[in-house]
N, C-alpha and C positions, 0 to 999 in steps of 0.2 A: 334219587333223580329219572325219571323214565328213562327208555329208548328212544323216543321221539323227542325228548329233551337234548337228550346226548346227542342225536344225529344234529339236530339242529345247530347245536353249538360248535359241533365239528366244522359243519358248513363253513359258519361264521369265520372260523379260525382260518380256514382253508382259503375263503374269498379275501380276506386281510392280507394274508400271505402272496395271494397271487397279484394284488395291487403292489405290494412290496416287490415281489420278482421280477415283475413288466419293466420297470423303470428303476434298474439299481444304481444307488450311489457308487461314486468312485473310490469310497473308502475302501481301503486293500484291494485295490486294482493295480500292480505295479506298474502295467503299459498298455499299451492300445492293444496288442494282441490278447492280451489278459481281458481285456475290456468285452472282445467278442467271446472269446470263451466263456467268460462270465453269463454274458446274454443267452449262448447258446447252451449252456447248462440251466439255466434259470428257466427256460423254456422247455426242456426237457422235464424238471421237475414240474411247471405248470400243466404240461400236459397230463401227467398222473392226477394232479391235485384236479383236475378238469373232470376226467373220467369218473374220479369218484363224486365230483360234486352231481353230474349227469345221472349217475346211478343214484343218490340220493333223492334228488328230483323226482325223476321218474316212479321210483317204486314208493315213496313215502309222500313229498310234499304235494305232487300234483293231482295224486288220487285224492288227496285230502281236501284239498281248494276246490276241485272238480265236482266231487261228490254233491248229489242232491240232498242226502240226510241232514239233519240238524246235528251241529257240534257237540259233543258232551262239555261238560263244565270242565274237564281237565284237557280236553283237544284247544279250548278257548284260552283257556291260561298259556298253553306251550305257544300256540301261535301268537299271542300278545308278547310271551317272553324273545320269541325268535323275531320276532320284528323290532323290540327294544334292541336286542343286541347288533342287529344289521346297521345299525348307527353307530359309528366310531364319535362316541363323544368328545375324545380329547382332541380329534381334527376336525370336529362338526362334518363328518361323512360320511353320506350312504354307502353303505359298503356293496349295496345290491338293490338299486331302487325297483328295478321293475319287478322284482320277487315280492320287495314290500308291498308294492302298488296290488299285486294278486290277493295277499294274505289279507292286507286292509280290505279289500273289497269282499272275500269271504267271510271275513268278522263283521262287516257290515252288514250283508246279507243274512247272516244268519240273526243277528239282534233285530234286525227289521221284522224278520218273519216271527220271532218269539215276541214282539209287540212287548217288548221291553224298555221302556222310556230311557230311563237311567243308561242301561246298558246301549242303546241307542246313539244317544247322546256321545258317550264315550266313544263308540266307536267313529261317529262324523268327526268327532275330534281329531284320531288318529289318520283319518280320510283325507282331511284338509292337509294335515303336514303332507302327506305323499303326493296329494294333486299339486301342493304348492311347490314341491319340488320336481315334479314333471313340469308342470309348467316352465319353472325358472330353466330347465334344462331346454326343453323345447321352445321357446322364445328366442333364443339364440339362432334358429333355423328360419332367419327373416324370408328366404324364398318359398317356405311353405306354411304361412301362420296360420292355416286353418289346424295344425296338429296342435300347437298352444294352445289355440281357440275353444277346443274340445275340453281340454281341463280347464281352463278359465270359466264354461258356460257351466259346467257341474259346480267349480268352487263358488260360483254366484247362487246358482240354485240352493248351495247347502246353507250359505250365508242368509238369503232370506226366510230359509226355514227357523233357523235362530233368531233372527227377526221377529218371527209369528208367534216364537215362544217367550219373547220379551214382551209381550202383550200381557197387561198386568192379570186379567183372567187366566192367561194360559202360563204365567211366570210363579203365580199363587199356587197351581195346582201341581208344580215337579214336586216329586215326592222329598228331594233334600237338597240340604246347602252344596254339597258337591256338583250336583247335579246342575243345579243354578249358578253356578259358578263358572262351569264350562261354558253354560249357554253366554253368559256375560263377556267371557272372555272370546269364544271364538265369534259372536256378531261383531265384535272388533276385529279379529285376528281374520275374518273372512274376506275383508276390503282389501287386504294386499292383492287379492285376482285382479284389482283395476291397475296395477300397475302396469305401465305403458300402454295402459289402454287410451286411446285417443279421447279428450273429453268429447261430450256428446255436442248436438248441433247448434245448442245453445252457449257453448263454450266453456260448460260447468261439468260436474259428474255426480253420478248418485254416490260415490263414496263419500263426497264432501256433505252430503244430505245425511247419510248414514251416523257418519262420524259427530256430525253436530248433534241428531237423536241420541247420540250415545253420551255426550257429555251432558245433554239434559237429563238424561237418565243417573249420570253421576252426581247429579243434584238434589234428586228426589227420593226422598225418606221412606218410601213405599218400599225400594229396590233393598235400601241398606237394611231396613228392618229384618227383611228375609234372608240376607246375605251377611251378618254380622261379623265373620271371620274374613271375608274378601278383601283381599288388598285394592282398596278402592284408590289410593294413591297412584299405585303403578297403572292402575287402570286408566285414570286421567292422563298422566304422563303418556303412556302410549297412543291413546287417542291424538293427543296434539302433537306428537313425534310423528304418527302416520300424514297428519295432514302437512305439517311443516316438510316431508322428505317427499311429498306428491309432484314438485316442480323440479325433478331432477333433469339434469343435462339441458338447463337453459328453457325449461317449459316446455318440454318433446312433446307433453301431452295437447298442448294449446289450449291450457286454460284461458277465456277472456280477462278483461281488465278487470271485470266485478268480482270474478273468482278468484284472481291473483290478489285484489286488495282484501278479501274476506280471510284467503290463506295468510297472507301477511300480517293479519290482526292476530289470528290463531299462533301464529310463528312468534309475536311479542311474547303471548301469553305463556306458551311454551319455555321460552327462553327465561322467563322469569320466574316460573314453578321449577326450573333446574336450578335456579340460583336461589331457591327458596330451601333447599333440602341438598346441596352440591355433594355430601356424602353420599347421601342415598343413591341420588340419579346419577350419581357417577359411575356406578356400579353396571350401568347400561349404556352410556355414551358419556364420551370425554367432552371437556369444555369447547374443545378446539371445532368438535362437529357441531356442537350447540351454536356455537358464533358463526358457523359456515352457515346453515341455514338460516340464519336469521339475517345475514348480510345477503345470502341469494334471494331471498323473498322480497327484501327491501328493494333491491336491485330491478326485481320483477315488476313492484308494483311502484316502482320508478320513485322511489325515495332516495336510492344513493345512486350513483354512477356506475358505468361499465369499468372503468377503470379502479375503483374501489372494491368491485367482487372480483377482479381478477389478481389483485395484490392480495386481498384476502386468501383467496385459493392458494398462490405462489408461496403465501406465509406459511400456511398449515401444511403443505406439502413440503417445504424445507425441513419442517419439523416431525417428519415422519421416521418409524423405526424402519428401516430396511432390509433389518434380517429377523423381523416376527411376519408371523402367518397368522395369528389371530383373526377373527374376523375384523376388529377394528382396523388392525395393519394391512391387510389386503385392501380394505376400503380406502386408506389413505395412500397406498403405493399404486394403486390401480383406478380406482374411482376418480379421485381428485383430479389424475390427467385427464381423464374422460369429461370432467366438469369443464376443466381449462380450455381442451380442444373443440369441446361445443362452443366456446365464446369467442372463436377466433373467425375471420372471415379469410378463407382459402385462398381468394384472389387479390388480396390485400395484406398480406403480411409485412410487417415491419422487421427490420435486420434485427432487431432486439427480441419479437417474437419468435423469428426462424431459430435464432439460436437456442432460445428457452424450448421450443418444441423440441429440437435434436437431441438435448441433455434428457428430456422428458422420456422420449422414446429410447435413450440409451438406459435411463434409471429402471426401465419397465421391462426391457430386457433382461437386465443384470438379475432383477428382481425375481422372473418366471426361470432363469435357469438356475436361480439359489435355491429356490422351492424344495423340499425333501421330497424324496420318491413317496406319491400316495396322499402326501398332506394337502389340506386346503385346496384341493382339485376344483371342488364344484365354483366354490366363491371365485377363484382365480378365473375359471373359464369363464363365468358370470361377467365379470368386469373387463378382461382381456379382450372378447369378442366385441365389446362397445366399444373399445378403442380400435379395433381393426376396422368396424362399421364406419366409424368417423375419421379414420384415417386420412391425413393432408399429407401428399408426397413433399419432399422437401429437393427438387430437382437437383440432378448432380450429385447429390449427398447423401440421401435417403429415398428409397422408393418403396412400393408395397410387396415390392418381389422379395426383396432384403427382408422387410419385417415377417413375412410370411413365411420365407424359409427359417428365419431364427425363432420363431414362434413353435414352429414344428419340431425344431431340433431342440429346442428345452422343454417340450409338454409331451413329446413322445418320439424318442431318437429313432425305434424301429421304423415309425411312417417318414422322417426323415430320412434315413439310410436307403427305405423304399424307393422315394420321390429321386435321391440321387441317381440309382440303380435305373430306374425307367428313363431319366435322362441320356445315360449313357448309353443304354441299349437302344434307346428310339435315334441319337444320334449316329451310333454304328449303322443302325438299318438303313437310315436315310443316306448315309454316305455310301455304302453297296448299291442303294437304288439308283442314285444319281450317274454312278459309274454303269451299272449292268441294265437297269431297265429305265433311263430318263423320262420316256415317254409317259411314265404312270404318274409323273409330278405336273405333268401340263394342266395348267389351269390355277396351279398357285397365282398368288398374285402377281402380276408382271413377268409370268411364265408360261407364254403361249406358244411357244417352241422348245423343241429338244436344246437348241443352242443357248436358250434365254435361261434354261434351268441350269445346264452346265456353266453359265457363265455366272447365276447367283448361289452358287454352289455353297460359298461361306457365309453366304448371309442365311441361306435355308437352314444349314446345320446349325448356326447360331440360335435361329428361331426356335427348332425343334428342341433344341436342348432345353432352353428356358422355358418354352411352354409345357415341356413335359416335367420339368421342375415344379410347376405351379400346380400341373393336373389334380393334385389331391386337397389343394387348399381348402376347397368345402369342409374336408375333414376336421379343421381348426375349431369347428362351433362344437364339433361333436366328438372330442376326442377320448370322453369318459365314456361314449357307446364304442368306441374302436377299443377302448382297454379292455371290454366286457372277454377275458380269456377263459373265466373259470367255469363256463357252463355254456352250452348251445345257444345262438342268440334266439330270444323269443321274436314273435311277429312284431311287436310294437318295435323293435330294434332294427330289424330288418326295415320297416318303413323310414327309420332315421336314418339308416347308411344309405338308402336309395335318395336322401335329399342331396346328397355331398357334390354331385356333377353341377345341379341346377346353383347351389349356394355357392359353388366355387365361381363358375359362371358369372355369377352377379356381382361377386366381390371384384373378381377382375375386371370386368367392364367398367367400373368406376373409375381407374385410373391410366393417365398415359403410358406408364411402363408397362402394363400388362393388360390390357385392352384387346391387343389382336391373338391374348392366349385364351382368350375366352372360350371358343368354338372345341378348341382341344380339351377342356377340362367338360364341356358339357357332353361331348360326343363319346368318350372312352369307353363309355360301358354300353353302348350301343351295338348291337348285332349287324353285320356286314349286310345283310338282306333286308333290313329293319325291322323283322318279324317278331324280335324281341329285347330285351334289355332297356335301359332307362338312361335319361327322364322319356317318356311316351311322345311327348309334343317336340322332341327336337329330331331333326334330321338332317344326316351328316351330307345327304346328298345336295343339300342346298348350302351347305357352306364351301368357298373358295379352299377350303383348308383339309377337303375330306380325305386324302392320300394321307395327310400327315397325322390325323385322328386315327386312320387305320393302323399306321406303323404304332403309334401311341398305346393303343388296345392289347396289339400283340405285345409290346413291351412289357406292358401292365401285368398282364396275365401269365408271360414267362417269368419276371422274376417273381409275382408271389406264389408259381407254381414250384420253383426251385429253391425258395427260401424256407428255410427251417425254424428262423426264429421270425415272430410276429404271427407263425400260425403253429400255435401249439396243440392242433389236433392231429396234425400229422407230420410225417418227414417231408424234405423236399425231395421232389422228383427229380429224375436226370434230364438234361436238356434232350435225349433221345425221346424219352416217353412223353414230355410237353410236346415235343414235335410231331409228334403221333396225333395226340389230342388235336393239335392244330389243323393237320391233314384231314384230320375227320369232321372238324366244322369249316372245311374250306367251301364260299359259295352261300354259307349261312351264317355262321358267326363270325368269321373271319375273310378278310380280302383275300382271295387265290393268290394273288400276284406278291403279297406280302410273305404268306405261307410259301410259295415257291422260292423266294430267296432264302429261306432258312434250308433249303436242301442242297444249296451250293455249299461246298465245303469250305472255301474260304469264308463264308458268312458265318458257318457254324463255328468253325473254329474262332474265330473273332469273337462272337458272342459267348460261346465257353470261356472263353478267357476273361472275358468281363464279369461272368457269373461266378468264376474262380477267384482268380486274382485282384480284379476291379471289387469286387464285395469286398473282401478281406482290406483292401485299402481305403474305402468307405468307410468300414467298421474304426479304422485305424485314425482316418480325419476327423470322425465322428468323436472320438475318444477325445483328441486333442482339442476339437471345439469345446466339449466339455469341461474339460480340464481348465482353458483357458478362462471360463467364466465360473470356475466353482471358487 
């Protein structure tokens, strides 16, 4: 094995280890203090692994993918092997999707410049996989749809390229059956880039046209004669499956009546085709899913009523395996609830629907809490984000703040603990502000005098605590990016991280229990003087909660800078050191009046207690929460 291959495999092993260490299971942890010690020790190890990864990337990988020279045959094989190993086949997880993206682009560019059609087709095949994974990650960021759209657009372009190669003259000129087989497969596979894309102005979609064209190709002896070894049965099955799947979440894409009738007809074919060979096609989809798709599309085509479809969803959901995390089980445990929620009218829930919805929420949270660390994260995030977007509050019983906090604790305990810390630090700072400089809080709702501020003290403290708890809810859609501890973030990942204030603000605005907290989420990364920070188009100056945004900004930075867990690249700083940084940024980054509060001995002592004993208590409480759901 060459030195390059050895280094690639070592990188892959380290990234897998980082994923495991960052969200440890509770096995072998005797008590709450042991949990915080395990996390701290793990992140020390992660820091060492990350340093090795950064060195490898800087010294070996980045120079190779950035250089202009064509790759040697050995380098091509090594990069292909590296990409294959970055996929954890056992858990269907990408261990490092952005790095996979870079190497896929390099291999594609190399094949294009060598003008080798077979290699080009192979590299486009790999590039499609990476682009689809990137689109699946970024489509969760509904606040910035243009990010996913970039990947979707390239996926469409590649799909159209493969369709041109399916023209008979071009197809016949392809050099071998393997290349033709990839073209057939990827002309079909590329239609996944239409997922969640609204139907066009006619209420239909280019996707349906392409898939119908592929069914014609299935029946054409010309293509069969040139690909005698191709699995044509599977090809037809997947084309029909794609058509049947296109109406998910109660026809979210908005197909019109004619398109829905056509989809229903194709789904009938799909159902019959599956049952023509259940042993063969049962390897790909179980009979329950096939039945669900048939009932859904019959409902959308107005052949069965709403209650029949809801009954089918709930019956299939009852039969789920609550302890399995393969793709089918994740679908049953998370996407079926999404389908159910999409069928409900939030304004007119019956008592039965309310009770069922509550039980579904509890099951979803339990399922996510039980997920093994690192396993199935991509598919869990894809479907759980859909539930967050469709969430219906149950007043007095289950609200969005509760769901968001539980999601965060289950998916990434360090971010949950960070949110607890920011909430407690913000409440402490606000308490001291009311006592020492209440005039700074004038302008809050119903607080036009110092006396009004002081009279509403408990209400303000309760508000800031819960608003700060929710300040990072936008990260729920990008937890897999937050989890990138094993190396420095790439520019594309920083772009994703910067979406979380707007994503969080949009989430919080939708629900009565959290609507008032939206400005806190939106503004906690904006500079005091407005000269920098993000998002660019939000001005805390225009918010009635401006002083509370400034407090949460300080609390957020204070916890992040002093915590060693979740910051694998450095040891936590002391309060005194961080305070000096705040003083240096007074008037530009930070509000001077909040920084001045930190200079008060009483305030400093209170905050230091929270950063020490308070943080330990939050780790203990998080351990008990995880243990409760274990």
